[in-house]
Backbone as a chain_set.jsonl record, in Angstrom:
{"seq": "MIDVTDMKWTREPENYSIRRDQIEITTVPYTDLWQRTYYHFRNDNAPVLQMETEEEYFSFIVKTDFTESNHRFDQCGIVMYLDSENWLKASVEYENSLFQHLGSVVTNHGYSDWATTEIPADIKTMWYRFSRRKDDYCIECSNNGIAFSQMRVCHMLEGAKKIRFGIYACSPENSSFKAIFTDIKITECAWRAHDGQQPD", "coords": {"N": [[85.341, 88.984, 135.219], [85.399, 86.411, 132.707], [84.263, 83.141, 131.737], [86.578, 81.482, 130.183], [86.616, 79.013, 129.109], [84.34, 78.671, 127.696], [84.725, 79.756, 125.236], [85.203, 79.458, 121.656], [87.03, 77.734, 119.106], [88.245, 78.981, 116.004], [89.972, 77.479, 113.684], [91.808, 75.62, 115.354], [94.777, 75.629, 117.284], [97.882, 73.708, 117.248], [99.249, 73.488, 119.676], [98.275, 74.461, 122.822], [96.925, 75.873, 125.868], [94.2, 76.092, 128.105], [92.933, 77.737, 130.812], [90.777, 78.841, 133.463], [91.624, 81.409, 134.082], [93.663, 82.022, 132.343], [95.064, 81.847, 129.072], [97.113, 80.121, 126.828], [98.856, 80.176, 123.807], [100.786, 78.539, 121.457], [102.433, 79.548, 118.694], [102.637, 78.601, 115.192], [104.848, 78.402, 112.345], [104.348, 80.604, 109.5], [101.689, 81.491, 109.742], [98.874, 83.648, 109.645], [96.759, 86.606, 109.38], [95.521, 88.247, 106.727], [94.419, 90.227, 103.951], [94.793, 90.75, 100.676], [95.362, 93.807, 100.142], [97.975, 95.911, 99.059], [100.162, 94.005, 99.55], [99.085, 92.005, 98.091], [98.754, 89.286, 98.488], [96.859, 86.633, 100.088], [96.23, 85.541, 103.302], [94.966, 83.367, 105.568], [94.979, 81.826, 108.043], [95.49, 81.904, 110.767], [95.207, 80.881, 114.2], [92.21, 81.373, 116.014], [90.378, 82.321, 118.835], [87.216, 82.618, 120.112], [84.23, 84.269, 121.415], [80.653, 84.535, 121.155], [78.134, 86.98, 120.394], [75.101, 88.954, 120.453], [74.815, 91.306, 121.645], [74.76, 94.821, 121.58], [76.195, 96.858, 122.742], [79.09, 96.996, 124.447], [82.226, 96.33, 126.171], [85.317, 94.641, 125.696], [88.051, 93.301, 127.326], [91.502, 92.482, 127.496], [94.664, 91.207, 128.579], [97.797, 90.905, 127.043], [100.712, 88.911, 126.785], [103.76, 88.815, 125.362], [106.362, 88.009, 125.665], [108.073, 86.074, 124.636], [108.161, 86.538, 121.9], [110.107, 86.918, 118.969], [110.776, 87.18, 116.339], [110.404, 88.722, 113.116], [107.211, 90.113, 112.656], [105.914, 88.351, 114.434], [103.081, 88.029, 116.511], [100.315, 88.842, 118.718], [97.001, 89.257, 119.954], [93.872, 91.058, 120.114], [90.832, 90.141, 118.4], [88.189, 90.372, 116.02], [86.645, 88.18, 114.303], [84.731, 87.594, 111.668], [84.331, 86.361, 109.159], [86.418, 85.103, 106.487], [86.819, 87.406, 104.986], [86.0, 89.579, 106.419], [86.909, 91.176, 109.156], [88.635, 92.296, 112.14], [91.694, 93.209, 113.825], [94.048, 93.703, 116.522], [97.315, 94.316, 117.714], [100.698, 93.87, 119.006], [103.392, 93.809, 116.895], [106.345, 92.131, 116.468], [109.389, 93.535, 115.363], [112.256, 94.125, 115.307], [115.314, 94.157, 117.284], [115.226, 96.711, 118.224], [112.763, 98.095, 117.864], [109.139, 97.721, 117.793], [105.93, 97.187, 116.176], [103.028, 98.654, 117.162], [99.778, 98.123, 116.411], [96.861, 97.989, 114.212], [94.506, 96.19, 112.205], [91.937, 96.484, 109.868], [89.559, 94.749, 108.073], [87.412, 94.88, 105.481], [85.073, 93.429, 103.4], [87.052, 91.912, 102.095], [89.427, 93.404, 101.851], [92.281, 94.513, 103.404], [93.515, 96.951, 105.766], [96.27, 98.699, 107.364], [97.295, 100.108, 110.256], [99.773, 101.665, 112.128], [102.099, 102.316, 114.846], [105.395, 102.983, 115.977], [106.899, 101.341, 118.751], [108.985, 100.847, 121.682], [111.256, 98.018, 121.695], [111.495, 96.64, 124.046], [109.08, 96.482, 125.346], [106.811, 94.184, 126.532], [104.308, 93.388, 127.258], [100.814, 94.07, 126.77], [97.69, 95.647, 127.172], [94.412, 95.429, 125.769], [91.415, 97.066, 124.763], [88.383, 96.444, 123.427], [85.623, 97.843, 121.994], [82.108, 98.024, 121.383], [79.613, 99.734, 119.573], [76.8, 99.191, 118.271], [77.247, 98.841, 114.874], [79.668, 100.048, 114.817], [83.03, 100.403, 115.962], [85.574, 100.516, 118.495], [89.018, 100.498, 119.205], [91.325, 100.232, 121.778], [94.384, 100.698, 123.671], [96.623, 99.84, 126.392], [99.217, 100.277, 128.806], [99.039, 99.489, 131.381], [96.551, 98.516, 132.033], [94.706, 100.216, 133.091], [94.646, 103.022, 132.34], [93.574, 103.78, 129.207], [94.364, 104.245, 125.731], [93.191, 105.563, 122.682], [93.356, 103.662, 119.729], [92.102, 103.283, 117.255], [89.016, 104.1, 115.547], [86.4, 102.466, 113.911], [84.27, 101.297, 111.226], [82.374, 98.407, 110.655], [81.373, 96.69, 107.91], [79.907, 94.337, 107.853], [79.233, 94.052, 110.466], [76.913, 94.415, 112.052], [75.098, 92.753, 113.322], [74.896, 89.639, 114.886], [78.008, 88.898, 116.302], [81.404, 87.623, 116.488], [84.107, 87.533, 118.725], [87.39, 87.889, 120.171], [90.516, 86.431, 120.823], [93.79, 86.096, 119.252], [96.768, 84.592, 117.838], [99.822, 84.556, 116.02], [102.45, 83.657, 113.675], [103.756, 85.016, 111.047], [106.089, 84.558, 109.525], [108.948, 82.312, 109.409], [108.827, 81.163, 112.282], [108.178, 80.745, 115.834], [106.357, 81.221, 118.86], [105.34, 81.585, 122.322], [102.283, 82.854, 123.231], [100.578, 84.629, 125.752], [97.535, 85.086, 127.421], [95.659, 86.968, 129.672], [93.58, 88.273, 132.382], [91.022, 88.577, 131.274], [87.996, 90.013, 130.408], [84.557, 91.17, 130.247], [82.834, 94.209, 130.048], [80.44, 96.86, 130.772], [79.789, 99.118, 128.071], [82.596, 101.006, 127.544], [83.146, 102.951, 125.779], [81.95, 105.895, 125.174], [78.869, 107.521, 124.091], [78.926, 109.79, 121.35], [79.374, 113.238, 121.95], [79.55, 115.579, 120.564], [79.438, 117.184, 117.461], [76.269, 116.926, 115.954], [74.484, 114.256, 114.277], [73.849, 114.39, 110.682]], "CA": [[86.014, 87.914, 134.488], [84.519, 85.516, 131.972], [84.706, 81.756, 131.695], [87.196, 81.348, 128.864], [86.387, 77.667, 128.589], [83.166, 78.735, 126.822], [85.123, 80.293, 123.942], [85.295, 78.426, 120.632], [88.11, 77.921, 118.151], [88.279, 78.965, 114.543], [91.325, 76.977, 113.448], [92.43, 75.252, 116.625], [96.229, 75.447, 117.147], [98.424, 72.415, 117.655], [99.653, 73.526, 121.079], [97.67, 75.537, 123.605], [96.321, 75.484, 127.142], [93.141, 77.002, 128.529], [92.459, 77.695, 132.185], [89.764, 79.88, 133.665], [92.215, 82.735, 134.2], [94.796, 82.198, 131.437], [95.122, 81.089, 127.828], [98.411, 80.134, 126.176], [98.872, 79.673, 122.434], [102.098, 78.473, 120.823], [102.21, 79.747, 117.257], [103.424, 77.824, 114.238], [105.304, 79.271, 111.253], [103.571, 80.943, 108.306], [100.273, 81.714, 110.067], [98.617, 85.089, 109.591], [95.485, 87.108, 108.864], [95.71, 89.396, 105.822], [93.675, 90.101, 102.702], [95.015, 91.471, 99.424], [95.881, 95.159, 99.974], [99.392, 96.228, 98.922], [100.981, 92.81, 99.373], [98.353, 91.245, 97.069], [98.493, 87.904, 98.855], [95.812, 86.382, 101.064], [96.628, 84.54, 104.283], [93.811, 83.262, 106.458], [95.166, 80.565, 108.746], [95.851, 82.101, 112.174], [94.233, 80.377, 115.164], [91.351, 82.403, 116.603], [89.515, 81.811, 119.898], [86.223, 83.684, 120.227], [82.887, 84.097, 121.947], [79.633, 85.073, 120.244], [77.132, 87.802, 121.054], [74.274, 89.912, 119.723], [74.819, 92.531, 122.44], [75.209, 95.915, 120.721], [77.004, 97.826, 123.491], [79.911, 96.352, 125.47], [83.673, 96.392, 125.998], [86.048, 93.41, 125.945], [89.401, 93.669, 127.745], [92.425, 91.36, 127.678], [96.089, 91.5, 128.662], [98.636, 89.996, 126.26], [102.126, 88.806, 127.149], [104.469, 88.281, 124.194], [107.773, 88.02, 126.052], [108.852, 85.153, 123.804], [108.212, 86.909, 120.484], [111.513, 87.147, 118.65], [110.985, 87.178, 114.894], [109.582, 89.719, 112.441], [105.763, 89.942, 112.525], [105.291, 87.616, 115.544], [102.032, 88.906, 117.033], [99.152, 88.291, 119.419], [96.148, 90.356, 120.385], [92.42, 90.894, 120.037], [90.323, 89.938, 117.051], [86.774, 90.116, 115.742], [86.718, 87.448, 113.042], [83.387, 87.219, 111.216], [84.641, 85.378, 108.126], [87.752, 85.355, 105.94], [86.921, 88.703, 104.336], [85.461, 90.626, 107.291], [87.468, 91.006, 110.488], [89.605, 93.284, 112.601], [92.619, 92.715, 114.83], [95.001, 94.661, 117.074], [98.412, 93.574, 118.326], [102.072, 94.345, 118.851], [104.128, 92.943, 115.983], [107.797, 92.225, 116.611], [110.117, 93.946, 114.163], [113.676, 93.826, 115.513], [115.737, 94.363, 118.672], [115.097, 98.124, 118.56], [111.384, 98.567, 117.925], [108.025, 96.882, 117.366], [104.793, 97.953, 115.682], [101.72, 98.568, 117.804], [98.9, 98.487, 115.315], [95.578, 97.326, 114.005], [94.085, 95.926, 110.825], [90.506, 96.33, 109.632], [89.312, 94.142, 106.771], [86.019, 94.939, 105.038], [84.818, 92.876, 102.072], [88.207, 91.304, 101.476], [90.588, 94.275, 101.706], [92.838, 94.886, 104.697], [94.39, 98.103, 105.933], [97.216, 98.479, 108.45], [97.652, 101.366, 110.922], [100.757, 101.307, 113.142], [103.061, 103.256, 115.389], [106.536, 102.265, 116.538], [107.098, 101.357, 120.191], [110.259, 100.197, 122.005], [111.275, 96.558, 121.613], [111.488, 96.014, 125.37], [107.699, 96.33, 125.824], [106.49, 92.779, 126.357], [102.896, 93.158, 127.589], [99.913, 95.134, 126.332], [96.251, 95.442, 127.336], [93.553, 95.974, 124.724], [89.979, 97.184, 125.045], [87.602, 96.416, 122.188], [84.283, 98.302, 122.357], [81.128, 98.007, 120.303], [78.376, 100.504, 119.574], [76.106, 98.701, 117.078], [78.2, 98.355, 113.87], [80.887, 100.834, 114.934], [83.926, 99.768, 116.921], [86.724, 101.278, 118.973], [90.106, 99.692, 119.755], [92.22, 101.003, 122.632], [95.468, 99.935, 124.281], [97.071, 100.341, 127.689], [100.392, 99.588, 129.342], [98.8, 99.096, 132.771], [95.199, 98.007, 132.217], [93.877, 101.232, 133.761], [94.501, 104.152, 131.421], [93.569, 103.3, 127.824], [94.504, 105.237, 124.667], [92.526, 105.146, 121.449], [94.14, 103.282, 118.56], [91.316, 103.603, 116.076], [87.563, 103.916, 115.475], [86.128, 101.948, 112.573], [82.945, 100.754, 110.906], [82.449, 97.092, 110.034], [80.241, 96.592, 106.994], [79.121, 93.151, 108.206], [79.296, 93.942, 111.918], [75.739, 95.018, 112.677], [74.228, 91.787, 114.003], [75.672, 88.749, 115.74], [79.438, 88.922, 116.009], [82.312, 86.799, 117.277], [85.285, 88.323, 119.071], [88.232, 87.212, 121.144], [91.963, 86.571, 120.767], [94.494, 85.334, 118.225], [98.227, 84.687, 117.844], [100.365, 83.958, 114.801], [103.827, 83.952, 113.246], [103.682, 85.014, 109.584], [107.292, 84.029, 108.9], [109.387, 81.007, 109.91], [109.118, 81.312, 113.704], [107.17, 80.266, 116.769], [106.505, 81.751, 120.207], [104.191, 81.364, 123.196], [101.499, 84.035, 123.583], [99.824, 84.416, 126.984], [96.402, 86.003, 127.568], [95.082, 86.959, 131.017], [92.74, 89.429, 132.747], [89.997, 88.658, 130.238], [86.697, 90.373, 130.975], [83.604, 91.976, 129.501], [82.234, 95.245, 130.881], [79.539, 97.735, 130.036], [80.54, 99.818, 127.04], [83.403, 102.128, 128.041], [83.215, 103.919, 124.682], [80.731, 106.671, 125.384], [78.222, 108.116, 122.928], [79.525, 111.048, 120.904], [78.636, 114.378, 122.491], [79.937, 116.763, 119.789], [78.58, 117.514, 116.318], [75.135, 116.021, 115.819], [74.363, 113.642, 112.929], [73.092, 115.123, 109.662]], "C": [[84.98, 87.045, 133.767], [85.086, 84.108, 132.022], [85.266, 81.477, 130.303], [87.004, 79.953, 128.282], [85.15, 77.612, 127.698], [83.509, 79.275, 125.432], [85.376, 79.159, 122.955], [86.371, 78.787, 119.602], [87.61, 78.083, 116.716], [89.721, 78.638, 114.207], [92.053, 76.746, 114.768], [93.933, 75.032, 116.445], [96.671, 74.079, 117.629], [98.712, 72.38, 119.151], [99.052, 74.737, 121.781], [97.223, 74.972, 124.947], [95.306, 76.545, 127.533], [92.792, 76.717, 129.984], [91.492, 78.835, 132.359], [90.349, 81.285, 133.673], [93.382, 82.974, 133.242], [94.687, 81.293, 130.219], [96.526, 81.23, 127.258], [98.278, 79.512, 124.787], [100.309, 79.676, 121.943], [101.892, 78.529, 119.315], [103.049, 78.768, 116.44], [103.8, 78.741, 113.075], [104.261, 79.448, 110.144], [102.072, 80.989, 108.574], [100.025, 83.214, 110.156], [97.16, 85.341, 109.242], [95.802, 88.334, 108.013], [94.942, 89.136, 104.537], [94.086, 91.182, 101.69], [95.857, 92.753, 99.512], [97.398, 95.259, 100.031], [100.255, 95.0, 98.669], [100.382, 91.874, 98.318], [98.14, 89.766, 97.401], [97.348, 87.833, 99.862], [96.29, 85.285, 102.002], [95.58, 84.507, 105.378], [93.902, 81.964, 107.259], [95.592, 80.715, 110.203], [94.792, 81.484, 113.083], [93.513, 81.529, 115.862], [90.448, 81.75, 117.635], [88.53, 82.907, 120.279], [84.98, 83.262, 121.003], [81.924, 84.823, 121.018], [78.62, 85.891, 121.023], [76.311, 88.594, 120.041], [74.173, 91.219, 120.495], [75.447, 93.674, 121.632], [76.123, 96.915, 121.416], [77.775, 97.088, 124.589], [81.379, 96.663, 125.202], [84.289, 95.055, 126.408], [87.5, 93.78, 126.209], [90.252, 92.416, 127.915], [93.85, 91.889, 127.776], [96.858, 90.453, 127.853], [100.077, 90.067, 126.755], [102.844, 88.1, 126.0], [105.976, 88.323, 124.436], [108.623, 87.177, 125.127], [108.898, 85.529, 122.328], [109.628, 87.344, 120.124], [111.801, 87.269, 117.166], [110.009, 88.15, 114.251], [108.142, 89.249, 112.25], [105.136, 88.999, 113.544], [104.281, 88.534, 116.225], [100.967, 88.134, 117.798], [98.307, 89.461, 119.918], [94.684, 90.013, 120.315], [92.004, 90.75, 118.578], [88.8, 89.899, 117.083], [86.738, 89.498, 114.348], [85.314, 86.961, 112.687], [83.473, 86.144, 110.137], [85.958, 85.819, 107.497], [87.918, 86.748, 105.353], [86.383, 89.856, 105.179], [85.937, 90.378, 108.719], [88.32, 92.216, 110.859], [90.5, 92.645, 113.648], [93.488, 93.867, 115.321], [96.063, 93.888, 117.829], [99.682, 94.412, 118.339], [102.789, 93.34, 117.969], [105.628, 93.189, 116.149], [108.418, 92.651, 115.284], [111.599, 93.609, 114.275], [114.037, 94.14, 116.962], [115.599, 95.813, 119.124], [113.652, 98.586, 118.718], [110.402, 97.498, 117.454], [106.948, 97.792, 116.794], [103.555, 97.643, 116.519], [100.704, 99.001, 116.764], [97.622, 97.694, 115.249], [95.315, 97.184, 112.52], [92.57, 95.81, 110.805], [90.316, 95.824, 108.207], [87.815, 94.145, 106.498], [85.931, 94.423, 103.614], [86.113, 92.504, 101.343], [89.417, 92.18, 101.26], [91.032, 94.783, 103.071], [93.548, 96.237, 104.623], [95.376, 97.779, 107.049], [97.626, 99.835, 109.005], [98.577, 101.041, 112.081], [101.476, 102.528, 113.696], [104.197, 102.452, 116.007], [106.59, 102.43, 118.054], [108.399, 100.622, 120.503], [110.153, 98.676, 122.024], [111.208, 95.897, 122.978], [110.101, 95.964, 126.011], [107.247, 94.91, 125.519], [105.072, 92.412, 126.806], [102.076, 94.335, 127.075], [98.473, 94.714, 126.617], [95.529, 96.051, 126.132], [92.121, 96.057, 125.241], [89.26, 97.376, 123.711], [86.156, 96.749, 122.557], [83.381, 98.356, 121.139], [79.977, 98.963, 120.597], [77.675, 100.206, 118.253], [77.133, 98.199, 116.052], [79.446, 99.237, 113.778], [81.708, 100.291, 116.097], [85.096, 100.678, 117.276], [87.743, 100.305, 119.552], [91.031, 100.621, 120.536], [93.306, 100.093, 123.197], [95.903, 100.606, 125.579], [98.312, 99.582, 128.128], [100.208, 99.145, 130.783], [97.401, 98.559, 133.046], [94.256, 98.983, 132.87], [93.593, 102.399, 132.824], [94.646, 103.657, 129.99], [93.66, 104.47, 126.844], [93.888, 104.698, 123.385], [93.538, 104.828, 120.353], [93.388, 103.604, 117.278], [89.828, 103.423, 116.354], [87.272, 103.449, 114.058], [84.684, 101.459, 112.463], [83.154, 99.407, 110.238], [81.19, 96.877, 109.198], [79.337, 95.41, 107.31], [79.024, 92.971, 109.72], [78.092, 94.472, 112.66], [74.911, 94.045, 113.509], [75.043, 90.929, 114.954], [77.135, 88.784, 115.316], [80.164, 87.893, 116.862], [83.572, 87.612, 117.525], [86.096, 87.577, 120.125], [89.694, 87.506, 120.932], [92.541, 85.751, 119.619], [95.992, 85.47, 118.458], [98.74, 84.016, 116.584], [101.797, 84.394, 114.562], [103.883, 83.879, 111.725], [104.929, 84.484, 108.879], [107.707, 82.734, 109.599], [109.817, 81.107, 111.377], [107.977, 80.736, 114.53], [107.425, 80.911, 118.122], [105.24, 81.454, 121.003], [103.552, 82.698, 123.553], [100.628, 83.712, 124.793], [98.763, 85.504, 127.126], [95.817, 85.852, 128.966], [94.163, 88.165, 131.192], [91.635, 89.666, 131.718], [88.647, 88.97, 130.881], [85.862, 91.17, 129.986], [82.97, 92.959, 130.478], [81.153, 95.975, 130.089], [80.391, 98.598, 129.116], [81.266, 101.036, 127.608], [83.567, 103.219, 126.991], [81.903, 104.693, 124.674], [80.163, 107.224, 124.078], [78.854, 109.463, 122.614], [78.695, 112.223, 121.392], [79.004, 115.681, 121.77], [78.929, 117.061, 118.704], [77.485, 116.467, 116.167], [75.072, 115.436, 114.414], [73.568, 114.518, 111.982], [71.657, 114.595, 109.573]], "O": [[83.825, 86.965, 134.185], [86.265, 83.917, 132.319], [84.51, 81.26, 129.357], [87.21, 79.744, 127.086], [84.929, 76.612, 127.014], [82.66, 79.252, 124.54], [85.719, 78.045, 123.349], [86.591, 79.954, 119.277], [86.676, 77.407, 116.284], [90.606, 79.464, 114.432], [92.82, 77.593, 115.225], [94.331, 74.309, 115.531], [95.936, 73.38, 118.326], [98.456, 71.377, 119.817], [99.285, 75.881, 121.392], [97.153, 73.758, 125.136], [95.521, 77.738, 127.323], [92.407, 75.603, 130.339], [91.395, 79.708, 131.496], [89.666, 82.246, 133.318], [94.028, 84.019, 133.314], [94.278, 80.136, 130.315], [97.071, 82.333, 127.209], [97.665, 78.458, 124.62], [100.981, 80.706, 122.003], [101.248, 77.654, 118.735], [104.024, 78.193, 116.924], [103.135, 79.751, 112.847], [103.426, 78.579, 109.892], [101.275, 80.574, 107.732], [100.855, 83.961, 110.675], [96.425, 84.43, 108.861], [96.293, 89.341, 108.524], [94.821, 87.997, 104.085], [93.762, 92.359, 101.844], [96.974, 92.774, 98.995], [98.026, 94.743, 100.956], [100.996, 94.952, 97.687], [101.089, 91.056, 97.729], [97.426, 89.067, 96.682], [96.927, 88.85, 100.414], [96.709, 84.218, 101.552], [95.336, 85.516, 106.041], [93.021, 81.108, 107.172], [96.017, 79.736, 110.816], [93.602, 81.552, 112.775], [94.127, 82.524, 116.248], [89.816, 80.733, 117.348], [88.93, 83.987, 120.713], [84.719, 82.077, 121.215], [82.343, 85.632, 120.19], [78.28, 85.561, 122.158], [76.76, 88.867, 118.928], [73.509, 92.15, 120.04], [76.53, 93.519, 121.068], [76.761, 97.733, 120.753], [77.176, 96.611, 125.553], [81.732, 97.189, 124.147], [83.83, 94.417, 127.355], [88.116, 94.49, 125.415], [89.773, 91.402, 128.422], [94.202, 92.885, 127.143], [96.596, 89.256, 127.97], [100.588, 91.135, 127.093], [102.57, 86.937, 125.705], [106.758, 88.63, 123.536], [109.774, 87.521, 124.857], [109.619, 84.885, 121.566], [110.275, 88.058, 120.89], [112.955, 87.444, 116.773], [108.917, 88.38, 114.771], [107.885, 88.151, 111.755], [103.915, 88.846, 113.534], [104.588, 89.696, 116.491], [100.744, 86.946, 117.565], [98.833, 90.52, 120.261], [94.289, 88.853, 120.436], [92.709, 91.169, 117.66], [88.201, 89.447, 118.058], [86.792, 90.204, 113.341], [84.78, 86.046, 113.314], [82.768, 85.136, 110.198], [86.55, 86.807, 107.931], [89.043, 87.231, 105.231], [86.318, 90.99, 104.705], [85.436, 89.488, 109.406], [88.674, 93.038, 110.013], [90.12, 91.663, 114.285], [93.649, 94.876, 114.634], [95.753, 92.912, 118.511], [99.739, 95.502, 117.771], [102.793, 92.145, 118.265], [106.109, 94.31, 115.989], [108.018, 92.181, 114.219], [112.138, 92.89, 113.434], [113.148, 94.368, 117.782], [115.834, 96.114, 120.295], [113.349, 99.381, 119.608], [110.777, 96.517, 116.812], [107.034, 99.015, 116.906], [103.098, 96.501, 116.57], [100.759, 100.132, 116.282], [97.335, 96.85, 116.099], [95.825, 97.943, 111.697], [91.986, 95.113, 111.634], [90.845, 96.399, 107.256], [87.045, 93.49, 107.201], [86.625, 94.914, 102.724], [86.258, 92.744, 100.144], [90.351, 91.776, 100.568], [90.258, 95.403, 103.799], [94.1, 96.62, 103.592], [95.319, 96.692, 107.623], [98.242, 100.63, 108.295], [98.224, 100.23, 112.937], [101.465, 103.609, 113.109], [103.974, 101.35, 116.509], [106.358, 103.52, 118.577], [108.875, 99.847, 119.674], [109.098, 98.119, 122.328], [110.895, 94.71, 123.069], [109.963, 95.448, 127.12], [107.296, 94.479, 124.367], [104.684, 91.245, 126.738], [102.577, 95.453, 126.959], [98.08, 93.58, 126.343], [95.971, 97.046, 125.557], [91.679, 95.233, 126.041], [89.502, 98.336, 122.979], [85.531, 96.031, 123.337], [83.808, 98.68, 120.031], [79.441, 99.0, 121.704], [77.917, 100.871, 117.246], [77.83, 97.223, 116.328], [80.185, 99.184, 112.795], [81.166, 99.788, 117.082], [85.543, 101.494, 116.469], [87.384, 99.396, 120.301], [91.464, 101.657, 120.032], [93.164, 98.87, 123.202], [95.596, 101.771, 125.832], [98.448, 98.389, 127.856], [101.09, 98.508, 131.358], [97.097, 98.184, 134.178], [93.118, 98.629, 133.179], [92.437, 102.721, 132.551], [95.708, 103.173, 129.598], [93.11, 105.544, 127.088], [94.046, 103.525, 123.05], [94.45, 105.608, 120.082], [93.965, 104.133, 116.327], [89.431, 102.698, 117.266], [87.838, 103.98, 113.103], [83.992, 101.243, 113.458], [84.004, 99.269, 109.359], [80.077, 96.883, 109.724], [78.132, 95.469, 107.064], [78.764, 91.869, 110.202], [78.226, 94.936, 113.793], [74.098, 94.478, 114.325], [75.812, 91.461, 115.755], [77.457, 88.709, 114.13], [79.615, 87.364, 117.828], [84.05, 88.306, 116.628], [85.569, 86.75, 120.869], [90.098, 88.667, 120.863], [91.896, 84.849, 119.085], [96.435, 86.356, 119.188], [98.171, 83.025, 116.126], [102.289, 85.356, 115.153], [104.04, 82.793, 111.167], [104.837, 84.007, 107.747], [106.902, 82.126, 110.305], [111.01, 81.132, 111.682], [106.955, 80.301, 113.999], [108.577, 81.127, 118.498], [104.202, 81.116, 120.436], [104.21, 83.574, 124.116], [100.013, 82.647, 124.855], [99.052, 86.691, 126.971], [95.513, 84.74, 129.398], [93.99, 88.969, 130.277], [91.35, 90.804, 131.343], [88.212, 88.268, 131.794], [86.373, 91.757, 129.032], [82.611, 92.591, 131.597], [80.973, 95.74, 128.894], [81.583, 98.785, 129.361], [80.636, 101.978, 128.09], [84.077, 104.298, 127.293], [80.875, 104.192, 124.217], [80.88, 107.375, 123.089], [79.269, 110.188, 123.518], [77.47, 112.221, 121.27], [78.791, 116.766, 122.31], [77.731, 117.179, 118.962], [77.747, 115.267, 116.242], [75.555, 116.052, 113.464], [72.716, 115.296, 112.411], [70.866, 115.088, 108.769]]}, "num_chains": 1, "name": "protein.A"}
């Protein structure tokens, strides 16, 4: 476990609570992280709580509880926010009473992507594991905090040196909900070195 009281805000939310073993964030309407691609708008106002490191090999794990999410795009999850144009995030985004989107966004030099898969709407908790190997990153998810499945591997163009990483929550449309984060810890890198085809 880590001491979450050492984490620092980028855009502190109006309502939140921080204890050593739990963080709660109440979102406000029209908050989001997105840059340009497809929608052409830019939204950079979601609250982000992060720690800083120069360590090149590690994994960061957190459990999210979004039981109260109830409106399209309500979301909470992990984030590595370097600046407004270079960041990544992973979360479950509420869609409707039938399904949600489990997905991730990687933003390099001001352009976001979005990779998702549909999951049932009755899933209300999700663990994430964010792993770093120098300037390459892996995001995984789990429904029990034990067995993790890969969501994506990505390269961050500005992610080679000191980084900041942690959690976020937001409500891109006219809604609000309480996001709960627990079981926060850092471990040795669980993303092992590639043992297949050798580099050119």
